[in-house]
ZAMARGU-4260 file (C-alpha; in steps of 0.2 Angstrom, whole numbers, plus 5000, padded with zeros to 4 digits):
<rodrens>
0) 5072/5983/5438 | 5078/5965/5436 | 5074/5957/5420 | 5063/5941/5422 | 5070/5925/5414
5) 5059/5919/5400 | 5049/5904/5404 | 5053/5888/5394 | 5039/5881/5384 | 5030/5867/5394
10) 5031/5850/5385 | 5013/5846/5389 | 4996/5856/5390 | 4979/5850/5397 | 4966/5850/5383
15) 4951/5842/5391 | 4947/5833/5407 | 4932/5824/5415 | 4931/5816/5432 | 4942/5801/5428
20) 4949/5805/5410 | 4960/5818/5403 | 4968/5823/5387 | 4984/5832/5384 | 4994/5839/5370
25) 5013/5837/5371 | 5029/5843/5362 | 5042/5830/5362 | 5052/5818/5350 | 5049/5804/5363
30) 5047/5786/5356 | 5028/5783/5357 | 5030/5766/5364 | 5043/5770/5377 | 5032/5786/5382
35) 5017/5774/5384 | 5026/5762/5395 | 5033/5776/5406 | 5016/5785/5408 | 5008/5768/5411
40) 5019/5765/5426 | 5012/5780/5435 | 5002/5772/5450 | 4987/5783/5448 | 4986/5780/5429
45) 4975/5765/5424 | 4976/5767/5405 | 4985/5777/5393 | 4984/5781/5374 | 4997/5790/5363
50) 4993/5798/5346 | 5009/5804/5339 | 5001/5812/5323 | 4992/5825/5333 | 5004/5823/5348
55) 4991/5819/5361 | 4990/5809/5377 | 4974/5802/5384 | 4973/5794/5401 | 4961/5787/5413
60) 4966/5791/5431 | 4962/5792/5449 | 4969/5805/5462 | 4977/5822/5459 | 4978/5826/5440
65) 4990/5840/5444 | 5002/5827/5452 | 5000/5816/5437 | 5003/5830/5425 | 5019/5834/5434
70) 5025/5816/5433 | 5021/5816/5414 | 5031/5832/5412 | 5046/5824/5421 | 5045/5809/5409
75) 5044/5820/5394 | 5060/5829/5400 | 5069/5813/5403 | 5081/5806/5391 | 5075/5788/5393
80) 5060/5790/5382 | 5068/5800/5368 | 5068/5791/5352 | 5084/5781/5350 | 5083/5781/5331
85) 5079/5797/5322 | 5079/5789/5305 | 5062/5781/5302 | 5069/5768/5290 | 5079/5761/5304
90) 5065/5758/5316 | 5049/5749/5313 | 5041/5758/5328 | 5046/5775/5319 | 5039/5767/5303
95) 5021/5768/5311 | 5024/5783/5323 | 5010/5792/5313 | 4996/5779/5317 | 4978/5785/5318
100) 4968/5785/5334 | 4950/5780/5335 | 4945/5798/5331 | 4952/5796/5314 | 4944/5779/5311
105) 4927/5787/5316 | 4930/5801/5304 | 4935/5790/5290 | 4919/5779/5293 | 4908/5794/5294
110) 4914/5801/5277 | 4911/5784/5269 | 4894/5783/5276 | 4888/5801/5273 | 4897/5806/5256
115) 4884/5796/5245 | 4870/5806/5252 | 4877/5823/5250 | 4868/5833/5236 | 4882/5842/5228
120) 4899/5836/5222 | 4908/5850/5231 | 4901/5844/5248 | 4906/5827/5244 | 4924/5833/5240
125) 4925/5843/5256 | 4919/5829/5267 | 4931/5817/5258 | 4946/5829/5259 | 4943/5832/5278
130) 4942/5813/5281 | 4958/5808/5271 | 4968/5824/5276 | 4979/5815/5289 | 4983/5801/5276
135) 4987/5814/5263 | 4997/5825/5275 | 5008/5810/5281 | 5010/5804/5264 | 5017/5821/5258
140) 5028/5823/5273 | 5036/5806/5271 | 5039/5808/5253 | 5048/5825/5256 | 5058/5818/5271
145) 5062/5800/5264 | 5057/5799/5246 | 5044/5787/5239 | 5038/5776/5252 | 5023/5764/5255
150) 5014/5779/5263 | 5017/5789/5248 | 5009/5776/5237 | 4994/5774/5249 | 4991/5793/5249
155) 4993/5794/5230 | 4980/5781/5228 | 4967/5791/5238 | 4973/5807/5229 | 4969/5799/5212
160) 4952/5793/5217 | 4948/5811/5224 | 4955/5818/5207 | 4943/5807/5197 | 4929/5812/5209
165) 4927/5793/5214 | 4923/5798/5232 | 4916/5781/5236 | 4933/5773/5231 | 4943/5787/5240
170) 4933/5785/5256 | 4933/5766/5256 | 4951/5766/5253 | 4955/5779/5267 | 4943/5769/5279
175) 4952/5752/5276 | 4969/5760/5277 | 4964/5769/5293 | 4956/5754/5301 | 4970/5743/5296
180) 4983/5754/5304 | 4972/5757/5320 | 4971/5738/5322 | 4990/5737/5318 | 4993/5749/5332
185) 4983/5739/5345 | 4992/5724/5339 | 5009/5732/5342 | 5003/5738/5359 | 4997/5720/5363
190) 5014/5713/5359 | 5021/5724/5373 | 5010/5718/5387 | 5024/5710/5396 | 5033/5727/5397
195) 5018/5735/5402 | 5015/5723/5416 | 5033/5724/5422 | 5033/5743/5422 | 5017/5743/5433
200) 5027/5734/5447 | 5028/5747/5461 | 5037/5749/5477 | 5028/5752/5494 | 5031/5751/5512
205) 5041/5737/5520 | 5044/5732/5538 | 5063/5732/5543 | 5069/5724/5559 | 5083/5732/5569
210) 5091/5727/5586 | 5090/5741/5599 | 5096/5737/5617 | 5097/5718/5612 | 5078/5718/5607
215) 5071/5717/5589 | 5061/5733/5584 | 5051/5734/5568 | 5051/5750/5558 | 5041/5753/5542
220) 5050/5762/5528 | 5048/5765/5509 | 5055/5750/5500 | 5067/5761/5490 | 5076/5765/5507
225) 5080/5747/5511 | 5099/5744/5512 | 5109/5728/5508 | 5110/5718/5525 | 5094/5724/5532
230) 5082/5711/5539 | 5065/5713/5530 | 5050/5706/5538 | 5036/5700/5526 | 5019/5693/5530
235) 5004/5685/5521 | 4998/5696/5507 | 5014/5706/5506 | 5025/5709/5491 | 5043/5705/5493
240) 5053/5721/5487 | 5071/5714/5488 | 5081/5699/5483 | 5088/5689/5498 | 5089/5674/5509
245) 5076/5669/5522 | 5084/5669/5539 | 5069/5665/5549 | 5051/5658/5546 | 5042/5648/5533
250) 5030/5654/5519 | 5021/5649/5503 | 5027/5661/5490 | 5018/5665/5474 | 5032/5667/5461
255) 5021/5667/5445 | 5027/5685/5441 | 5045/5680/5440 | 5045/5661/5436 | 5028/5658/5428
260) 5025/5644/5440 | 5007/5645/5446 | 5009/5634/5461 | 5015/5643/5476 | 5033/5637/5482
265) 5036/5632/5500 | 5051/5642/5506 | 5061/5642/5523 | 5077/5646/5531 | 5091/5647/5519
270) 5080/5648/5503 | 5082/5662/5491 | 5067/5674/5487 | 5065/5686/5473 | 5058/5704/5472
275) 5041/5705/5464 | 5035/5689/5472 | 5021/5688/5485 | 5020/5679/5502 | 5003/5669/5501
280) 5004/5661/5518 | 5016/5662/5533 | 5029/5675/5539 | 5047/5676/5535 | 5062/5687/5538
285) 5074/5690/5523 | 5092/5696/5523 | 5092/5709/5509 | 5106/5705/5496 | 5100/5715/5482
290) 5089/5731/5483 | 5082/5744/5471 | 5088/5743/5453 | 5099/5728/5457 | 5084/5717/5461
295) 5078/5703/5449 | 5062/5713/5445 | 5071/5728/5439 | 5085/5718/5430 | 5071/5708/5421
300) 5062/5725/5417 | 5079/5731/5410 | 5081/5716/5400 | 5064/5717/5392 | 5065/5736/5388
305) 5082/5733/5380 | 5073/5723/5367 | 5062/5737/5361 | 5073/5744/5347 | 5084/5729/5344
310) 5081/5721/5327 | 5085/5704/5321 | 5093/5699/5304 | 5076/5693/5299 | 5068/5710/5302
315) 5082/5719/5293 | 5079/5707/5278 | 5060/5710/5278 | 5063/5729/5280 | 5075/5730/5265
320) 5064/5719/5254 | 5049/5730/5258 | 5059/5746/5254 | 5066/5738/5238 | 5048/5733/5232
325) 5041/5751/5233 | 5049/5756/5216 | 5042/5740/5208 | 5025/5744/5214 | 5026/5762/5208
330) 5033/5756/5191 | 5018/5744/5189 | 5006/5757/5193 | 5014/5768/5179 | 5014/5753/5167
335) 4996/5750/5170 | 4991/5768/5167 | 5002/5769/5151 | 4993/5753/5144 | 4975/5758/5148
340) 4975/5776/5151 | 4965/5773/5167 | 4970/5782/5183 | 4959/5771/5193 | 4969/5755/5189
345) 4985/5765/5194 | 4976/5769/5211 | 4973/5750/5213 | 4991/5745/5210 | 4998/5759/5222
350) 4989/5751/5237 | 4996/5733/5234 | 5012/5737/5243 | 5022/5725/5254 | 5028/5737/5267
355) 5015/5735/5281 | 5015/5716/5282 | 5033/5714/5280 | 5039/5727/5292 | 5027/5724/5306
360) 5023/5706/5307 | 5041/5701/5309 | 5045/5712/5325 | 5027/5707/5332 | 5031/5689/5330
365) 5048/5691/5339 | 5041/5702/5353 | 5026/5689/5355 | 5039/5675/5357 | 5049/5685/5370
370) 5033/5688/5379 | 5028/5670/5378 | 5046/5665/5384 | 5044/5676/5399 | 5028/5669/5404
375) 5037/5652/5404 | 5051/5659/5416 | 5063/5662/5402 | 5070/5680/5398 | 5077/5682/5381
380) 5087/5698/5378 | 5081/5703/5361 | 5076/5696/5344 | 5095/5693/5340 | 5097/5682/5355
385) 5081/5672/5349 | 5087/5670/5332 | 5105/5665/5337 | 5097/5652/5349 | 5087/5644/5335
390) 5103/5643/5325 | 5114/5635/5338 | 5118/5617/5335 | 5132/5614/5348 | 5127/5615/5366
395) 5141/5617/5379 | 5136/5614/5397 | 5146/5619/5413 | 5142/5604/5424 | 5139/5610/5441
400) 5122/5619/5444 | 5117/5615/5426 | 5117/5597/5422 | 5118/5594/5441 | 5107/5601/5454
405) 5120/5612/5462 | 5112/5608/5479 | 5125/5597/5488 | 5120/5583/5499 | 5130/5576/5514
410) 5135/5558/5510 | 5146/5553/5525 | 5154/5561/5540 | 5171/5555/5546 | 5179/5559/5563
415) 5198/5558/5565 | 5197/5560/5584 | 5192/5546/5596 | 5183/5557/5608 | 5172/5564/5594
420) 5159/5553/5584 | 5153/5558/5567 | 5137/5565/5573 | 5146/5577/5585 | 5158/5582/5570
425) 5142/5586/5560 | 5134/5596/5574 | 5149/5606/5577 | 5151/5611/5558 | 5132/5614/5557
430) 5132/5626/5572 | 5145/5637/5564 | 5139/5635/5546 | 5121/5639/5549 | 5125/5658/5549
435) 5132/5656/5531 | 5121/5654/5515 | 5134/5645/5504 | 5127/5628/5496 | 5140/5618/5506
440) 5134/5626/5523 | 5116/5624/5519 | 5119/5605/5515 | 5128/5603/5531 | 5114/5612/5541
445) 5101/5602/5533 | 5110/5585/5536 | 5112/5590/5555 | 5093/5594/5556 | 5088/5578/5549
450) 5099/5569/5563 | 5093/5577/5579 | 5104/5593/5578 | 5112/5597/5594 | 5119/5615/5594
455) 5136/5620/5600 | 5137/5637/5608 | 5150/5647/5599 | 5157/5665/5598 | 5156/5676/5583
460) 5158/5669/5566 | 5171/5676/5553 | 5168/5672/5535 | 5184/5671/5524 | 5178/5673/5506
465) 5182/5658/5495 | 5190/5649/5509 | 5178/5645/5524 | 5173/5651/5541 | 5181/5653/5558
470) 5174/5654/5576 | 5178/5648/5594 | 5169/5635/5605 | 5175/5635/5623 | 5189/5646/5619
475) 5195/5633/5606 | 5197/5638/5588 | 5185/5630/5575 | 5191/5631/5557 | 5179/5624/5543
480) 5183/5625/5524 | 5195/5619/5510 | 5211/5609/5513 | 5221/5624/5507 | 5212/5635/5520
485) 5216/5623/5535 | 5233/5617/5530 | 5241/5632/5521 | 5232/5647/5530 | 5229/5640/5547
490) 5244/5628/5548 | 5233/5612/5553 | 5243/5597/5548 | 5235/5583/5537 | 5250/5572/5537
495) 5243/5559/5550 | 5227/5556/5539 | 5234/5558/5522 | 5231/5540/5517 | 5213/5539/5524
500) 5209/5556/5515 | 5215/5549/5498 | 5205/5533/5500 | 5189/5543/5504 | 5191/5555/5489
505) 5193/5541/5476 | 5175/5544/5470 | 5178/5562/5467 | 5166/5568/5481 | 5167/5586/5488
510) 5176/5587/5505 | 5173/5599/5519 | 5187/5599/5532 | 5184/5603/5550 | 5198/5609/5562
515) 5197/5610/5580 | 5210/5617/5593 | 5223/5617/5580 | 5221/5599/5574 | 5211/5590/5560
520) 5195/5584/5568 | 5186/5577/5553 | 5179/5578/5535 | 5162/5579/5528 | 5159/5572/5511
525) 5146/5580/5499 | 5139/5575/5482 | 5131/5585/5469 | 5118/5574/5460 | 5113/5574/5442
530) 5096/5583/5439 | 5082/5570/5437 | 5076/5578/5420 | 5093/5581/5413 | 5092/5566/5401
535) 5075/5572/5395 | 5081/5590/5392 | 5096/5583/5382 | 5084/5572/5372 | 5073/5586/5368
540) 5087/5597/5363 | 5093/5583/5351 | 5076/5581/5344 | 5076/5600/5340 | 5091/5598/5330
545) 5106/5600/5341 | 5121/5590/5334 | 5133/5589/5349 | 5134/5591/5368 | 5150/5595/5377
550) 5152/5596/5396 | 5165/5606/5405 | 5170/5603/5423 | 5183/5605/5436 | 5179/5587/5443
555) 5192/5573/5441 | 5193/5563/5425 | 5184/5548/5433 | 5170/5557/5440 | 5167/5568/5424
560) 5168/5552/5413 | 5154/5544/5425 | 5143/5558/5423 | 5145/5560/5404 | 5142/5542/5401
565) 5126/5543/5412 | 5120/5558/5402 | 5125/5551/5385 | 5138/5565/5382 | 5152/5559/5371
570) 5164/5574/5373 | 5169/5582/5389 | 5183/5592/5397 | 5188/5588/5415 | 5200/5595/5429
575) 5197/5613/5422 | 5202/5628/5431 | 5189/5642/5431 | 5200/5652/5418 | 5201/5637/5407
580) 5182/5637/5402 | 5183/5652/5391 | 5199/5646/5382 | 5191/5629/5379 | 5175/5637/5372
585) 5186/5648/5360 | 5193/5632/5353 | 5176/5624/5351 | 5169/5640/5342 | 5183/5641/5330
590) 5180/5623/5324 | 5162/5626/5324 | 5164/5642/5313 | 5173/5633/5300 | 5158/5621/5298
595) 5146/5636/5299 | 5139/5631/5316 | 5134/5641/5330 | 5138/5637/5349 | 5127/5640/5364
600) 5135/5639/5382 | 5125/5635/5397 | 5132/5640/5414 | 5129/5648/5431 | 5145/5653/5440
605) 5155/5669/5441 | 5168/5661/5432 | 5156/5656/5418 | 5153/5675/5413 | 5168/5676/5400
610) 5161/5660/5391 | 5143/5666/5392 | 5149/5682/5383 | 5160/5673/5370 | 5147/5660/5365
615) 5135/5664/5351 | 5121/5661/5363 | 5124/5662/5382 | 5111/5654/5394 | 5112/5658/5412
620) 5104/5646/5425 | 5091/5652/5438 | 5103/5651/5453 | 5117/5659/5443 | 5128/5673/5449
625) 5122/5691/5445 | 5137/5693/5433 | 5132/5677/5424 | 5115/5683/5421 | 5121/5700/5415
630) 5132/5692/5403 | 5120/5679/5396 | 5108/5681/5381 | 5095/5670/5389 | 5091/5670/5408
635) 5081/5656/5416 | 5070/5662/5430 | 5065/5644/5435 | 5077/5631/5442 | 5074/5618/5428
640) 5086/5612/5415 | 5072/5608/5403 | 5069/5627/5402 | 5084/5627/5390 | 5075/5615/5379
645) 5059/5626/5381 | 5069/5641/5375 | 5076/5633/5360 | 5059/5625/5355 | 5051/5642/5357
650) 5065/5650/5346 | 5062/5637/5333 | 5043/5640/5333 | 5045/5659/5332 | 5057/5658/5317
655) 5046/5646/5309 | 5031/5658/5311 | 5042/5672/5304 | 5047/5663/5289 | 5029/5657/5285
660) 5022/5675/5287 | 5036/5681/5276 | 5031/5668/5262 | 5012/5672/5264 | 5016/5690/5263
665) 5026/5689/5247 | 5014/5677/5239 | 4997/5685/5243 | 5003/5703/5240 | 5011/5698/5224
670) 4995/5690/5218 | 4985/5706/5223 | 4998/5717/5214 | 4996/5706/5198 | 4977/5706/5199
675) 4977/5725/5202 | 4989/5728/5187 | 4978/5718/5176 | 4963/5728/5181 | 4955/5713/5190
680) 4953/5723/5207 | 4946/5740/5210 | 4954/5751/5223 | 4941/5746/5236 | 4944/5727/5233
685) 4963/5730/5234 | 4962/5740/5250 | 4951/5726/5258 | 4962/5712/5252 | 4979/5720/5256
690) 4974/5726/5274 | 4964/5711/5278 | 4980/5700/5274 | 4991/5712/5285 | 4979/5711/5300
695) 4977/5692/5298 | 4996/5690/5298 | 4998/5702/5313 | 4985/5692/5323 | 4994/5676/5319
700) 5011/5684/5324 | 5003/5689/5340 | 4997/5672/5346 | 5006/5665/5361 | 5019/5651/5357
705) 5016/5636/5367 | 5029/5623/5372 | 5024/5606/5364 | 5033/5595/5376 | 5027/5603/5392
</rodrens>
């Protein structure tokens, strides 16, 4: 007879269920916050609560409970939600992993209310012990595993009151501690609302257009099956599931989930759209550039989730200070007892610890600031990035796409052939370029449409990366791109027009050359204009404490000088190759480090990635390349240079709030500790004062930070 394999222990068990509510017990070392976020992302789950003391999961739901239970089992078995820090001293989340649920709060309140009316001391003791058992158990457990902690002091205070048969003090203290920690739990959950919202973003069904026998055919497929290069059709009320460019149609798109902008944006052919946004009016076809985990929505979610366990220097300082003050509190409690012989005084002192306020308010303030930033269209990748941004006093800008719009405009079109006028040259270029999404191509098409665009029929277009495009019109070749592409690669001579070209390029404008039938047909001059609010952004940064601005550009010396002068930037580097930026930044940082200054770099291109990594704070613009966004500490989700100033002001406000909370915590708790040592506060009064202060500081840390200049 074949031996049956032992069945592994299920990580979850259903304890109770009603029509729309269920309670499970679970067996896992999962991080409570990550577990909550993961379960909250299940479509049928409308709310979830985790109690890590008794290892329970409570959900409200719709649909099949069996299916939901299977999904929770898969979550518990995954590595993603396992605690990334086994040592509780190294994680503020783990510090409060044993937080009471509403059941414990009710139990503590019941004991406080009923105990005075019980007829015998033994009944009062039993009631009080049952109510305070979770606190006493967790205090003993923490003392054994970690030594004397703030939890040990709180448990000792309640134990002393029980020993002295002061059940009113024991129950009052237990209730205040339990209620305070319950509110702290809710506060911590509230600070993770952004993560919760992002994790709720779901896929769905999407319409994809395919060409069969020369005719477009629509097929509806799951959004996760969309491939790069697919044409996705999105109508009014539909969510966009991919990142890409519009190839046909116009629409009003609600982008509040990604940029924080409440006003719908008008989008048409050539415009880029992001996943997670919604078509409010109109109908568009989108060429899919990024799908699945590579979309903006999933990258943002990844950025935010990566901040959960990251701790800033401020948090580490607060945590170390709180730990170092535990022995002082314990010593003062012993001193108070030695001087008076009254255990009740020692119980009062034991409650006046610094741990809760110091260890919880700082991370809540940082997470609240990160959430506030995201609602302003600014993704900050963790508390350290926020802290570094606040300390940066030198800002280095890559010019194109940051200080300038990055959207080129056609200035002038010149023809080098007597049978072609400027308008015909522009129309020829636009006919080929309209199949390309490069900023230069979009600028050419836009200019042609504004001047009665006449389309030239052409053959298939070939794209040559970083060079240009090729096609044929009437069996004659059309080559469009850089001088290097036309002259060196395609052997088109520039000799007859050299003097004219040098004259045209004296102002540093961007040229686009057009070759036709093996000869140079003409040139289109384009210009990238300075952002209208660039001056205001720099002024706000200067007002916030930035000491110096530096500009890096590949432009000519004269053009760089003109732009720097207009923006009031005294120091700039011109005619740089892409590989020069990181080298220049290294030199800037070495000098800054000698004077104790930090450097922020703002850029958007692929070649900016090394500089974004090297800088103390890397800031990627909205239209930046994916690698730039991945390399940056701060990613802007809206195309606005003032968002850089917004991010710095927000960082300053956050650190100011953290420092103020730190001072208040130390000051108020020191006063409570002194008064308790001198016998001026009873255990009940100490519990109220201590927990009341902690809750007030947490609520203050949770307040959304608003940008003053907006």
